[in-house]
C-alpha positions as CSV (number, residue, x, y, z in Angstrom):
1,M,-34.4,31.1,72.5
2,A,-32.5,33.5,70.3
3,N,-29.8,31.1,70.5
4,N,-31.6,28.4,69.2
5,K,-32.6,30.3,66.1
6,G,-29.3,31.5,65.5
7,T,-27.9,27.9,65.8
8,A,-30.7,27.0,63.1
9,R,-29.8,29.7,60.8
10,N,-26.2,28.6,61.0
11,G,-27.2,25.2,60.0
12,Y,-29.0,26.0,57.2
13,K,-26.0,28.1,55.9
14,I,-23.8,25.5,56.2
15,L,-26.5,23.0,54.3
16,A,-26.9,25.4,51.7
17,I,-23.3,25.6,51.2
18,V,-23.1,21.7,51.3
19,L,-25.6,21.5,48.8
20,A,-23.7,24.1,46.6
21,L,-20.9,21.9,46.5
22,V,-22.8,18.7,45.5
23,F,-24.6,20.3,42.4
24,F,-21.3,22.0,41.3
25,A,-19.4,18.7,41.7
26,A,-22.3,17.0,39.8
27,F,-22.2,19.8,37.2
28,L,-18.2,18.9,36.9
29,V,-18.8,15.5,36.3
30,A,-21.4,15.7,33.9
31,G,-18.9,17.9,32.2
32,F,-16.2,15.5,32.3
33,G,-19.0,12.8,30.8
34,S,-19.5,14.9,27.7
35,S,-17.4,16.7,25.4
36,W,-15.8,19.2,27.2
37,F,-12.3,18.2,26.4
38,K,-13.1,18.5,22.6
39,N,-13.5,21.6,22.1
40,G,-13.7,24.0,25.4
41,D,-17.1,25.5,24.4
42,I,-19.6,25.3,27.2
43,T,-22.5,25.9,25.2
44,T,-22.1,22.1,23.7
45,W,-20.5,20.1,27.0
46,Y,-24.0,18.2,27.3
47,N,-24.9,18.0,23.5
48,N,-24.2,14.2,23.3
49,W,-26.7,13.9,26.2
50,G,-29.5,13.7,24.4
51,K,-29.1,16.6,21.6
52,G,-26.1,14.6,20.1
53,E,-22.7,15.9,19.0
54,E,-21.5,17.8,15.6
55,Q,-20.2,15.4,12.8
56,G,-16.5,15.1,13.8
57,E,-13.7,13.4,12.0
58,T,-13.5,10.5,10.7
59,G,-10.5,7.7,11.8
60,G,-7.8,6.1,9.6
61,D,-9.3,4.1,7.0
62,N,-10.1,0.3,7.3
63,L,-9.5,-1.9,4.4
64,G,-10.3,-5.7,4.5
65,T,-9.4,-8.2,1.6
66,S,-10.0,-6.0,-1.6
67,G,-9.2,-2.3,-2.7
68,A,-12.3,-1.2,-0.4
69,L,-12.0,1.3,2.1
70,L,-14.2,2.7,5.2
71,P,-13.4,4.5,7.8
72,S,-12.8,2.6,10.9
73,V,-14.2,5.2,13.2
74,V,-16.9,7.9,12.6
75,E,-18.5,10.1,15.3
76,G,-22.0,11.5,13.7
77,K,-24.5,13.2,15.8
78,G,-25.5,11.3,18.5
79,M,-24.1,8.4,17.2
80,K,-20.8,6.3,17.1
81,L,-20.0,3.9,14.3
82,V,-16.8,1.0,14.4
83,S,-16.5,-0.9,11.0
84,A,-14.6,-3.9,10.7
85,P,-13.6,-6.3,7.7
86,I,-15.3,-9.6,7.6
87,P,-13.4,-12.5,6.8
88,E,-13.8,-14.6,3.4
89,A,-14.0,-17.5,5.2
90,D,-17.2,-16.1,7.3
91,F,-19.1,-14.9,4.1
92,G,-21.4,-17.9,4.2
93,A,-22.4,-16.8,8.0
94,Y,-23.5,-13.5,7.4
95,G,-25.6,-14.7,4.4
96,I,-22.8,-12.6,1.7
97,A,-22.4,-14.2,-1.5
98,E,-19.0,-16.0,-2.1
99,Q,-18.1,-13.9,-5.2
100,S,-18.6,-10.9,-3.3
101,D,-15.4,-8.8,-3.1
102,S,-15.6,-7.9,0.3
103,A,-17.9,-7.3,3.1
104,Y,-18.1,-4.9,6.4
105,T,-19.8,-5.0,9.8
106,V,-20.2,-1.6,10.5
107,T,-22.0,-1.2,14.3
108,A,-23.8,1.7,15.6
109,T,-23.9,3.1,19.3
110,V,-26.7,5.6,19.5
111,L,-26.1,8.0,22.5
112,P,-26.5,8.5,25.2
113,E,-25.8,5.2,26.5
114,F,-29.1,4.9,28.1
115,A,-31.1,5.3,25.3
116,A,-34.1,2.5,25.1
117,D,-34.3,2.4,21.8
118,K,-31.3,1.5,19.8
119,T,-32.4,0.1,16.6
120,V,-31.3,2.0,13.3
121,T,-32.0,2.0,9.4
122,V,-29.4,2.1,7.1
123,S,-28.9,3.2,3.2
124,A,-26.5,4.3,0.8
125,K,-26.7,6.2,-2.5
126,F,-23.9,7.1,-4.8
127,A,-22.3,10.7,-3.8
128,N,-22.8,11.9,-7.1
129,A,-25.5,9.8,-8.9
130,S,-25.2,11.7,-12.4
131,S,-21.6,11.7,-12.4
132,A,-19.8,10.3,-15.8
133,W,-19.1,6.9,-14.1
134,A,-22.4,6.6,-12.2
135,S,-24.8,7.6,-14.8
136,G,-27.2,4.8,-15.5
137,K,-25.5,2.3,-13.2
138,T,-27.7,0.6,-10.0
139,L,-25.8,1.3,-6.8
140,S,-26.8,-2.5,-6.0
141,S,-24.6,-3.9,-8.3
142,Y,-21.8,-2.6,-6.7
143,V,-22.7,-2.0,-3.0
144,T,-25.5,-3.0,-0.7
145,V,-26.0,-1.9,2.9
146,A,-28.5,-3.7,5.3
147,N,-29.1,-4.2,9.0
148,Q,-27.7,-7.8,10.0
149,S,-31.4,-8.2,11.6
150,S,-34.5,-6.5,11.6
151,G,-33.4,-2.8,13.1
152,S,-30.2,-4.3,14.3
153,A,-27.5,-2.1,15.4
154,T,-24.9,-4.0,13.1
155,V,-24.9,-3.1,9.6
156,I,-23.6,-5.3,6.8
157,V,-21.6,-3.5,3.9
158,T,-21.3,-5.5,0.8
159,I,-18.6,-4.6,-1.8
160,K,-19.3,-6.9,-5.0
161,Q,-17.1,-5.3,-7.2
162,A,-15.1,-2.4,-7.8
163,F,-17.1,1.1,-8.0
164,G,-15.9,4.4,-9.8
165,E,-18.1,6.8,-7.9
166,P,-17.7,7.2,-4.1
167,V,-20.8,5.6,-2.2
168,T,-22.0,7.5,0.9
169,V,-24.0,5.4,3.5
170,T,-26.1,6.9,6.3
171,I,-27.4,5.3,9.4
172,V,-30.2,7.0,11.3
173,S,-31.6,6.2,14.7
174,N,-35.1,4.8,14.6
175,A,-36.1,6.8,17.9
176,D,-34.8,10.1,16.9
177,P,-34.4,11.0,13.1
178,E,-31.7,14.0,14.2
179,V,-29.7,11.1,15.7
180,S,-27.0,9.9,12.5
181,A,-24.0,9.4,11.2
182,S,-22.6,9.0,7.6
183,F,-19.5,8.1,6.3
184,P,-17.8,7.5,2.9
185,V,-16.8,4.1,1.0
186,H,-14.0,4.6,-1.7
187,Y,-12.3,1.7,-3.7
188,V,-8.4,1.8,-4.7
189,K,-7.8,1.4,-8.3
190,R,-5.8,-1.6,-8.3
191,I,-3.3,-3.0,-11.1
192,T,-5.1,-4.8,-13.6
193,N,-2.3,-5.4,-16.0
194,I,1.5,-4.6,-16.6
195,S,4.1,-4.4,-19.1
196,S,7.8,-3.3,-19.0
197,S,10.7,-2.9,-21.6
198,V,14.5,-2.4,-21.9
199,T,16.1,-0.3,-24.6
200,Y,19.5,0.5,-25.2
201,G,20.5,3.0,-28.5
202,G,17.0,2.6,-30.0
203,V,17.5,-1.3,-30.0
204,A,14.3,-3.0,-28.0
205,T,15.3,-5.9,-25.5
206,K,19.1,-4.7,-25.8
207,I,21.4,-3.6,-22.9
208,A,24.8,-2.0,-22.4
209,L,27.4,-2.8,-19.5
210,G,28.7,0.4,-18.6
211,K,26.1,2.8,-20.1
212,D,22.5,3.9,-19.0
213,V,20.0,1.7,-20.5
214,N,16.6,2.8,-20.7
215,Y,13.3,0.9,-18.9
216,T,9.6,1.7,-19.0
217,V,7.2,0.1,-16.7
218,T,3.4,0.5,-17.6
219,P,0.7,-0.4,-15.3
220,T,-2.6,-0.4,-16.5
221,F,-5.5,0.4,-13.3
222,G,-8.6,-0.8,-13.1
223,V,-11.9,1.0,-12.0
224,G,-11.5,2.8,-8.4
225,T,-12.3,5.9,-6.7
226,V,-8.8,6.8,-5.6
227,Q,-5.6,5.7,-6.7
228,G,-2.5,5.4,-4.6
229,T,1.3,5.9,-5.3
230,T,3.3,3.4,-7.2
231,T,6.9,2.2,-6.9
232,V,9.2,0.2,-8.5
233,S,12.2,-1.8,-8.0
234,A,14.3,-4.3,-10.2
235,K,16.1,-7.2,-10.6
236,I,18.1,-8.7,-13.5
237,N,19.0,-12.3,-14.3
238,F,21.0,-13.5,-17.2
239,S,20.1,-17.0,-18.6
240,A,21.7,-19.7,-16.8
241,T,21.9,-21.9,-20.4
242,N,23.2,-19.1,-22.5
243,F,25.4,-17.5,-20.3
244,W,26.5,-18.8,-17.0
245,T,27.2,-22.3,-18.2
246,N,29.3,-21.0,-21.2
247,L,30.7,-18.3,-19.0
248,K,32.2,-20.9,-16.1
249,G,33.7,-22.7,-19.1
250,N,35.7,-19.8,-20.2
251,Q,39.2,-19.9,-20.0
252,Y,39.4,-16.3,-18.9
253,Y,36.5,-17.0,-15.9
254,A,39.0,-19.6,-14.8
255,A,42.2,-17.5,-14.7
256,A,40.0,-14.6,-12.5
257,M,38.6,-17.3,-10.4
258,N,42.1,-18.8,-9.6
259,Y,44.0,-15.7,-9.7
260,E,47.1,-15.8,-7.7
261,G,47.4,-12.0,-7.4
262,Y,44.1,-11.8,-5.4
263,S,43.0,-12.8,-2.0
264,G,39.5,-13.1,-1.1
265,T,36.2,-14.8,-2.1
266,K,34.3,-14.1,-5.5
267,S,30.6,-15.5,-5.6
268,P,28.9,-15.4,-8.9
269,K,25.3,-13.8,-8.9
270,E,23.4,-16.7,-10.4
271,S,20.2,-15.9,-9.0
272,G,20.2,-12.2,-10.3
273,W,21.0,-8.9,-8.8
274,A,19.2,-5.7,-7.7
275,L,19.2,-2.8,-9.9
276,T,19.4,0.7,-9.2
277,L,17.0,2.8,-10.8
278,S,17.2,6.2,-11.8
279,G,13.4,7.5,-12.1
280,G,10.1,6.2,-11.7
281,L,8.0,4.2,-13.7
282,S,10.5,5.4,-16.9
283,G,14.1,6.2,-16.3
284,T,17.4,4.4,-16.6
285,F,19.8,1.4,-14.9
286,K,23.4,1.2,-15.4
287,I,25.4,-2.4,-14.9
288,R,28.9,-1.2,-14.4
289,D,30.9,-4.3,-15.0
290,S,31.8,-7.9,-13.9
291,R,31.4,-6.7,-10.4
292,D,28.0,-6.6,-10.8
293,F,28.1,-10.3,-11.7
294,F,29.7,-11.3,-9.0
295,S,30.4,-10.6,-5.2
296,I,34.2,-9.6,-4.9
297,N,35.5,-9.0,-1.4
298,G,39.1,-9.2,-0.4
299,G,42.6,-7.9,-0.9
300,G,45.5,-7.7,-3.9
301,D,45.0,-7.1,-7.3
302,F,41.2,-6.4,-7.3
303,E,41.4,-4.9,-10.7
304,G,43.3,-7.8,-11.9
305,V,40.4,-10.4,-11.1
306,V,37.8,-7.6,-12.4
307,N,39.5,-7.1,-15.7
308,R,39.8,-11.0,-16.2
309,L,36.1,-11.6,-15.5
310,N,34.9,-8.8,-17.8
311,T,37.0,-10.3,-20.6
312,A,35.3,-14.0,-19.7
313,I,31.8,-11.9,-20.2
314,G,33.3,-10.1,-23.3
315,A,34.1,-13.4,-24.8
316,V,30.8,-14.8,-24.5
317,V,28.9,-12.1,-25.5
318,A,30.5,-11.8,-28.5
319,S,29.9,-15.8,-29.1
320,W,26.2,-15.0,-29.1
321,N,23.8,-14.9,-32.0
322,T,21.2,-11.9,-31.3
323,G,18.7,-13.4,-33.0
324,A,14.6,-12.6,-32.5
325,T,14.6,-16.0,-30.3
326,A,17.8,-15.3,-28.4
327,D,17.4,-16.1,-24.7
328,R,19.8,-14.0,-22.8
329,G,18.3,-13.3,-19.6
330,N,15.6,-10.7,-18.1
331,V,14.8,-7.7,-16.4
332,T,12.2,-8.2,-13.6
333,F,10.3,-5.0,-12.6
334,T,8.6,-5.4,-9.3
335,V,5.6,-2.5,-8.7
336,I,4.0,-1.8,-5.7
337,N,0.6,-0.1,-5.4
338,K,-0.3,1.4,-2.1
339,Y,-3.0,3.7,-0.8
340,V,-1.6,5.7,2.4
341,D,-4.7,7.5,4.3
342,G,-4.4,11.2,5.6
343,T,-3.2,10.1,8.8
344,G,0.1,8.3,7.0
345,K,-1.2,4.9,8.1
346,E,-1.0,2.4,5.1
347,Q,-4.2,0.9,4.0
348,F,-3.7,-0.9,0.8
349,R,-1.0,-3.0,-1.0
350,E,-0.6,-5.1,-4.1
351,T,2.6,-6.2,-5.5
352,K,2.9,-7.0,-9.6
353,T,5.7,-8.4,-11.5
354,T,6.5,-8.0,-15.2
355,Q,9.5,-9.1,-16.9
356,A,11.4,-7.4,-19.7
357,Q,13.4,-10.2,-21.9
358,I,17.0,-9.6,-22.9
359,K,17.8,-10.2,-26.3
360,A,21.2,-8.4,-26.8
361,V,24.5,-7.4,-24.4
362,D,26.4,-4.7,-25.6
363,M,30.2,-4.6,-24.1
364,S,31.1,-2.2,-26.0
365,N,31.4,0.6,-23.2
366,V,33.4,-1.9,-20.8
367,I,37.1,-0.9,-20.0
368,I,39.0,-4.1,-20.2
369,T,42.5,-4.2,-19.5
370,P,43.8,-8.0,-18.9
371,T,47.0,-8.2,-17.5
372,D,49.4,-11.5,-16.8
373,I,46.9,-13.7,-19.5
374,E,48.4,-15.4,-22.3
375,L,45.7,-14.6,-25.0
376,P,45.4,-16.2,-28.1
377,S,46.2,-14.2,-31.3
378,D,42.5,-14.5,-32.7
379,T,41.2,-13.2,-29.1
380,A,39.1,-10.0,-29.5
381,I,39.2,-7.8,-26.6
382,Y,35.9,-5.9,-26.1
383,G,36.8,-2.7,-24.6
């Protein structure tokens, strides 16, 4: 009888150990299903099992078809939000006015996953309704928010037009007002106008070969809450009628293109060429000499070809009338306005171009030393 009692006691001990192991395993599994790995604080492992996690960081911005910026993912208090832009072609299907700037769906997931009531309520407000820009303005003229259907966990955010004060959108669980998530909506300032100019020696629309030419590009930005960065590049073109046609009919051009002392190729850059700019939206550029007008490669008397082309260009320039209606070409400036979020991801980009007219060209700074060319006695060498 004593042996039977001892055996029973041993059995109970084994059962207790097994149950303890099972409960411990369940404890760990629950930890894995919560926010354990996010912060290592055991007191918060089970926050999302009913009480909800603390407001977390938002994901990268999500850009639709305009300058509007919404976070793509938001971790709130017991709620997760995911946004996506609505294509313009689908505006009608969502009941969005065709003239709207842009629109997004924001889908709310109420935690825990097995929560019976998943319905939510959405609201929006200016971050600072009394700011200089927002004061006296009605939010609904710029941004509207609404459930896709009554209580739906999918919310439609519509951007009607650009706005100058951040908008805060808040989504709250209907079952538990403590379960919620908020996110900001921003708008990138877009370029509404752009102008440019080139100046040499204090004379607007004039450039010089071989010397620094000043340029200025001036963009005007519209309404927005954030501004991106701007970069500028430039390409120069000379008028086909007033430059290239006359150049190709010049005797020194023919001498350069058929020069026997040089072996290689010489291709006119009639479509223009990129300029290396010094500075940002204001700075300088320099055209060296005929090598910026032609792609030249090969061997032999390279300088001989360059000098002859310089002479030809100088002759064409000297024959120009620098009147107010002169059309010598233009400098096309390309401005890129882009916004990069905190993660380094580019979320917005627009490209605008502007042209600065060239009415006069100064060749006096280009060193021209033509050789082996018989020059007429009345020829002026510019150098």
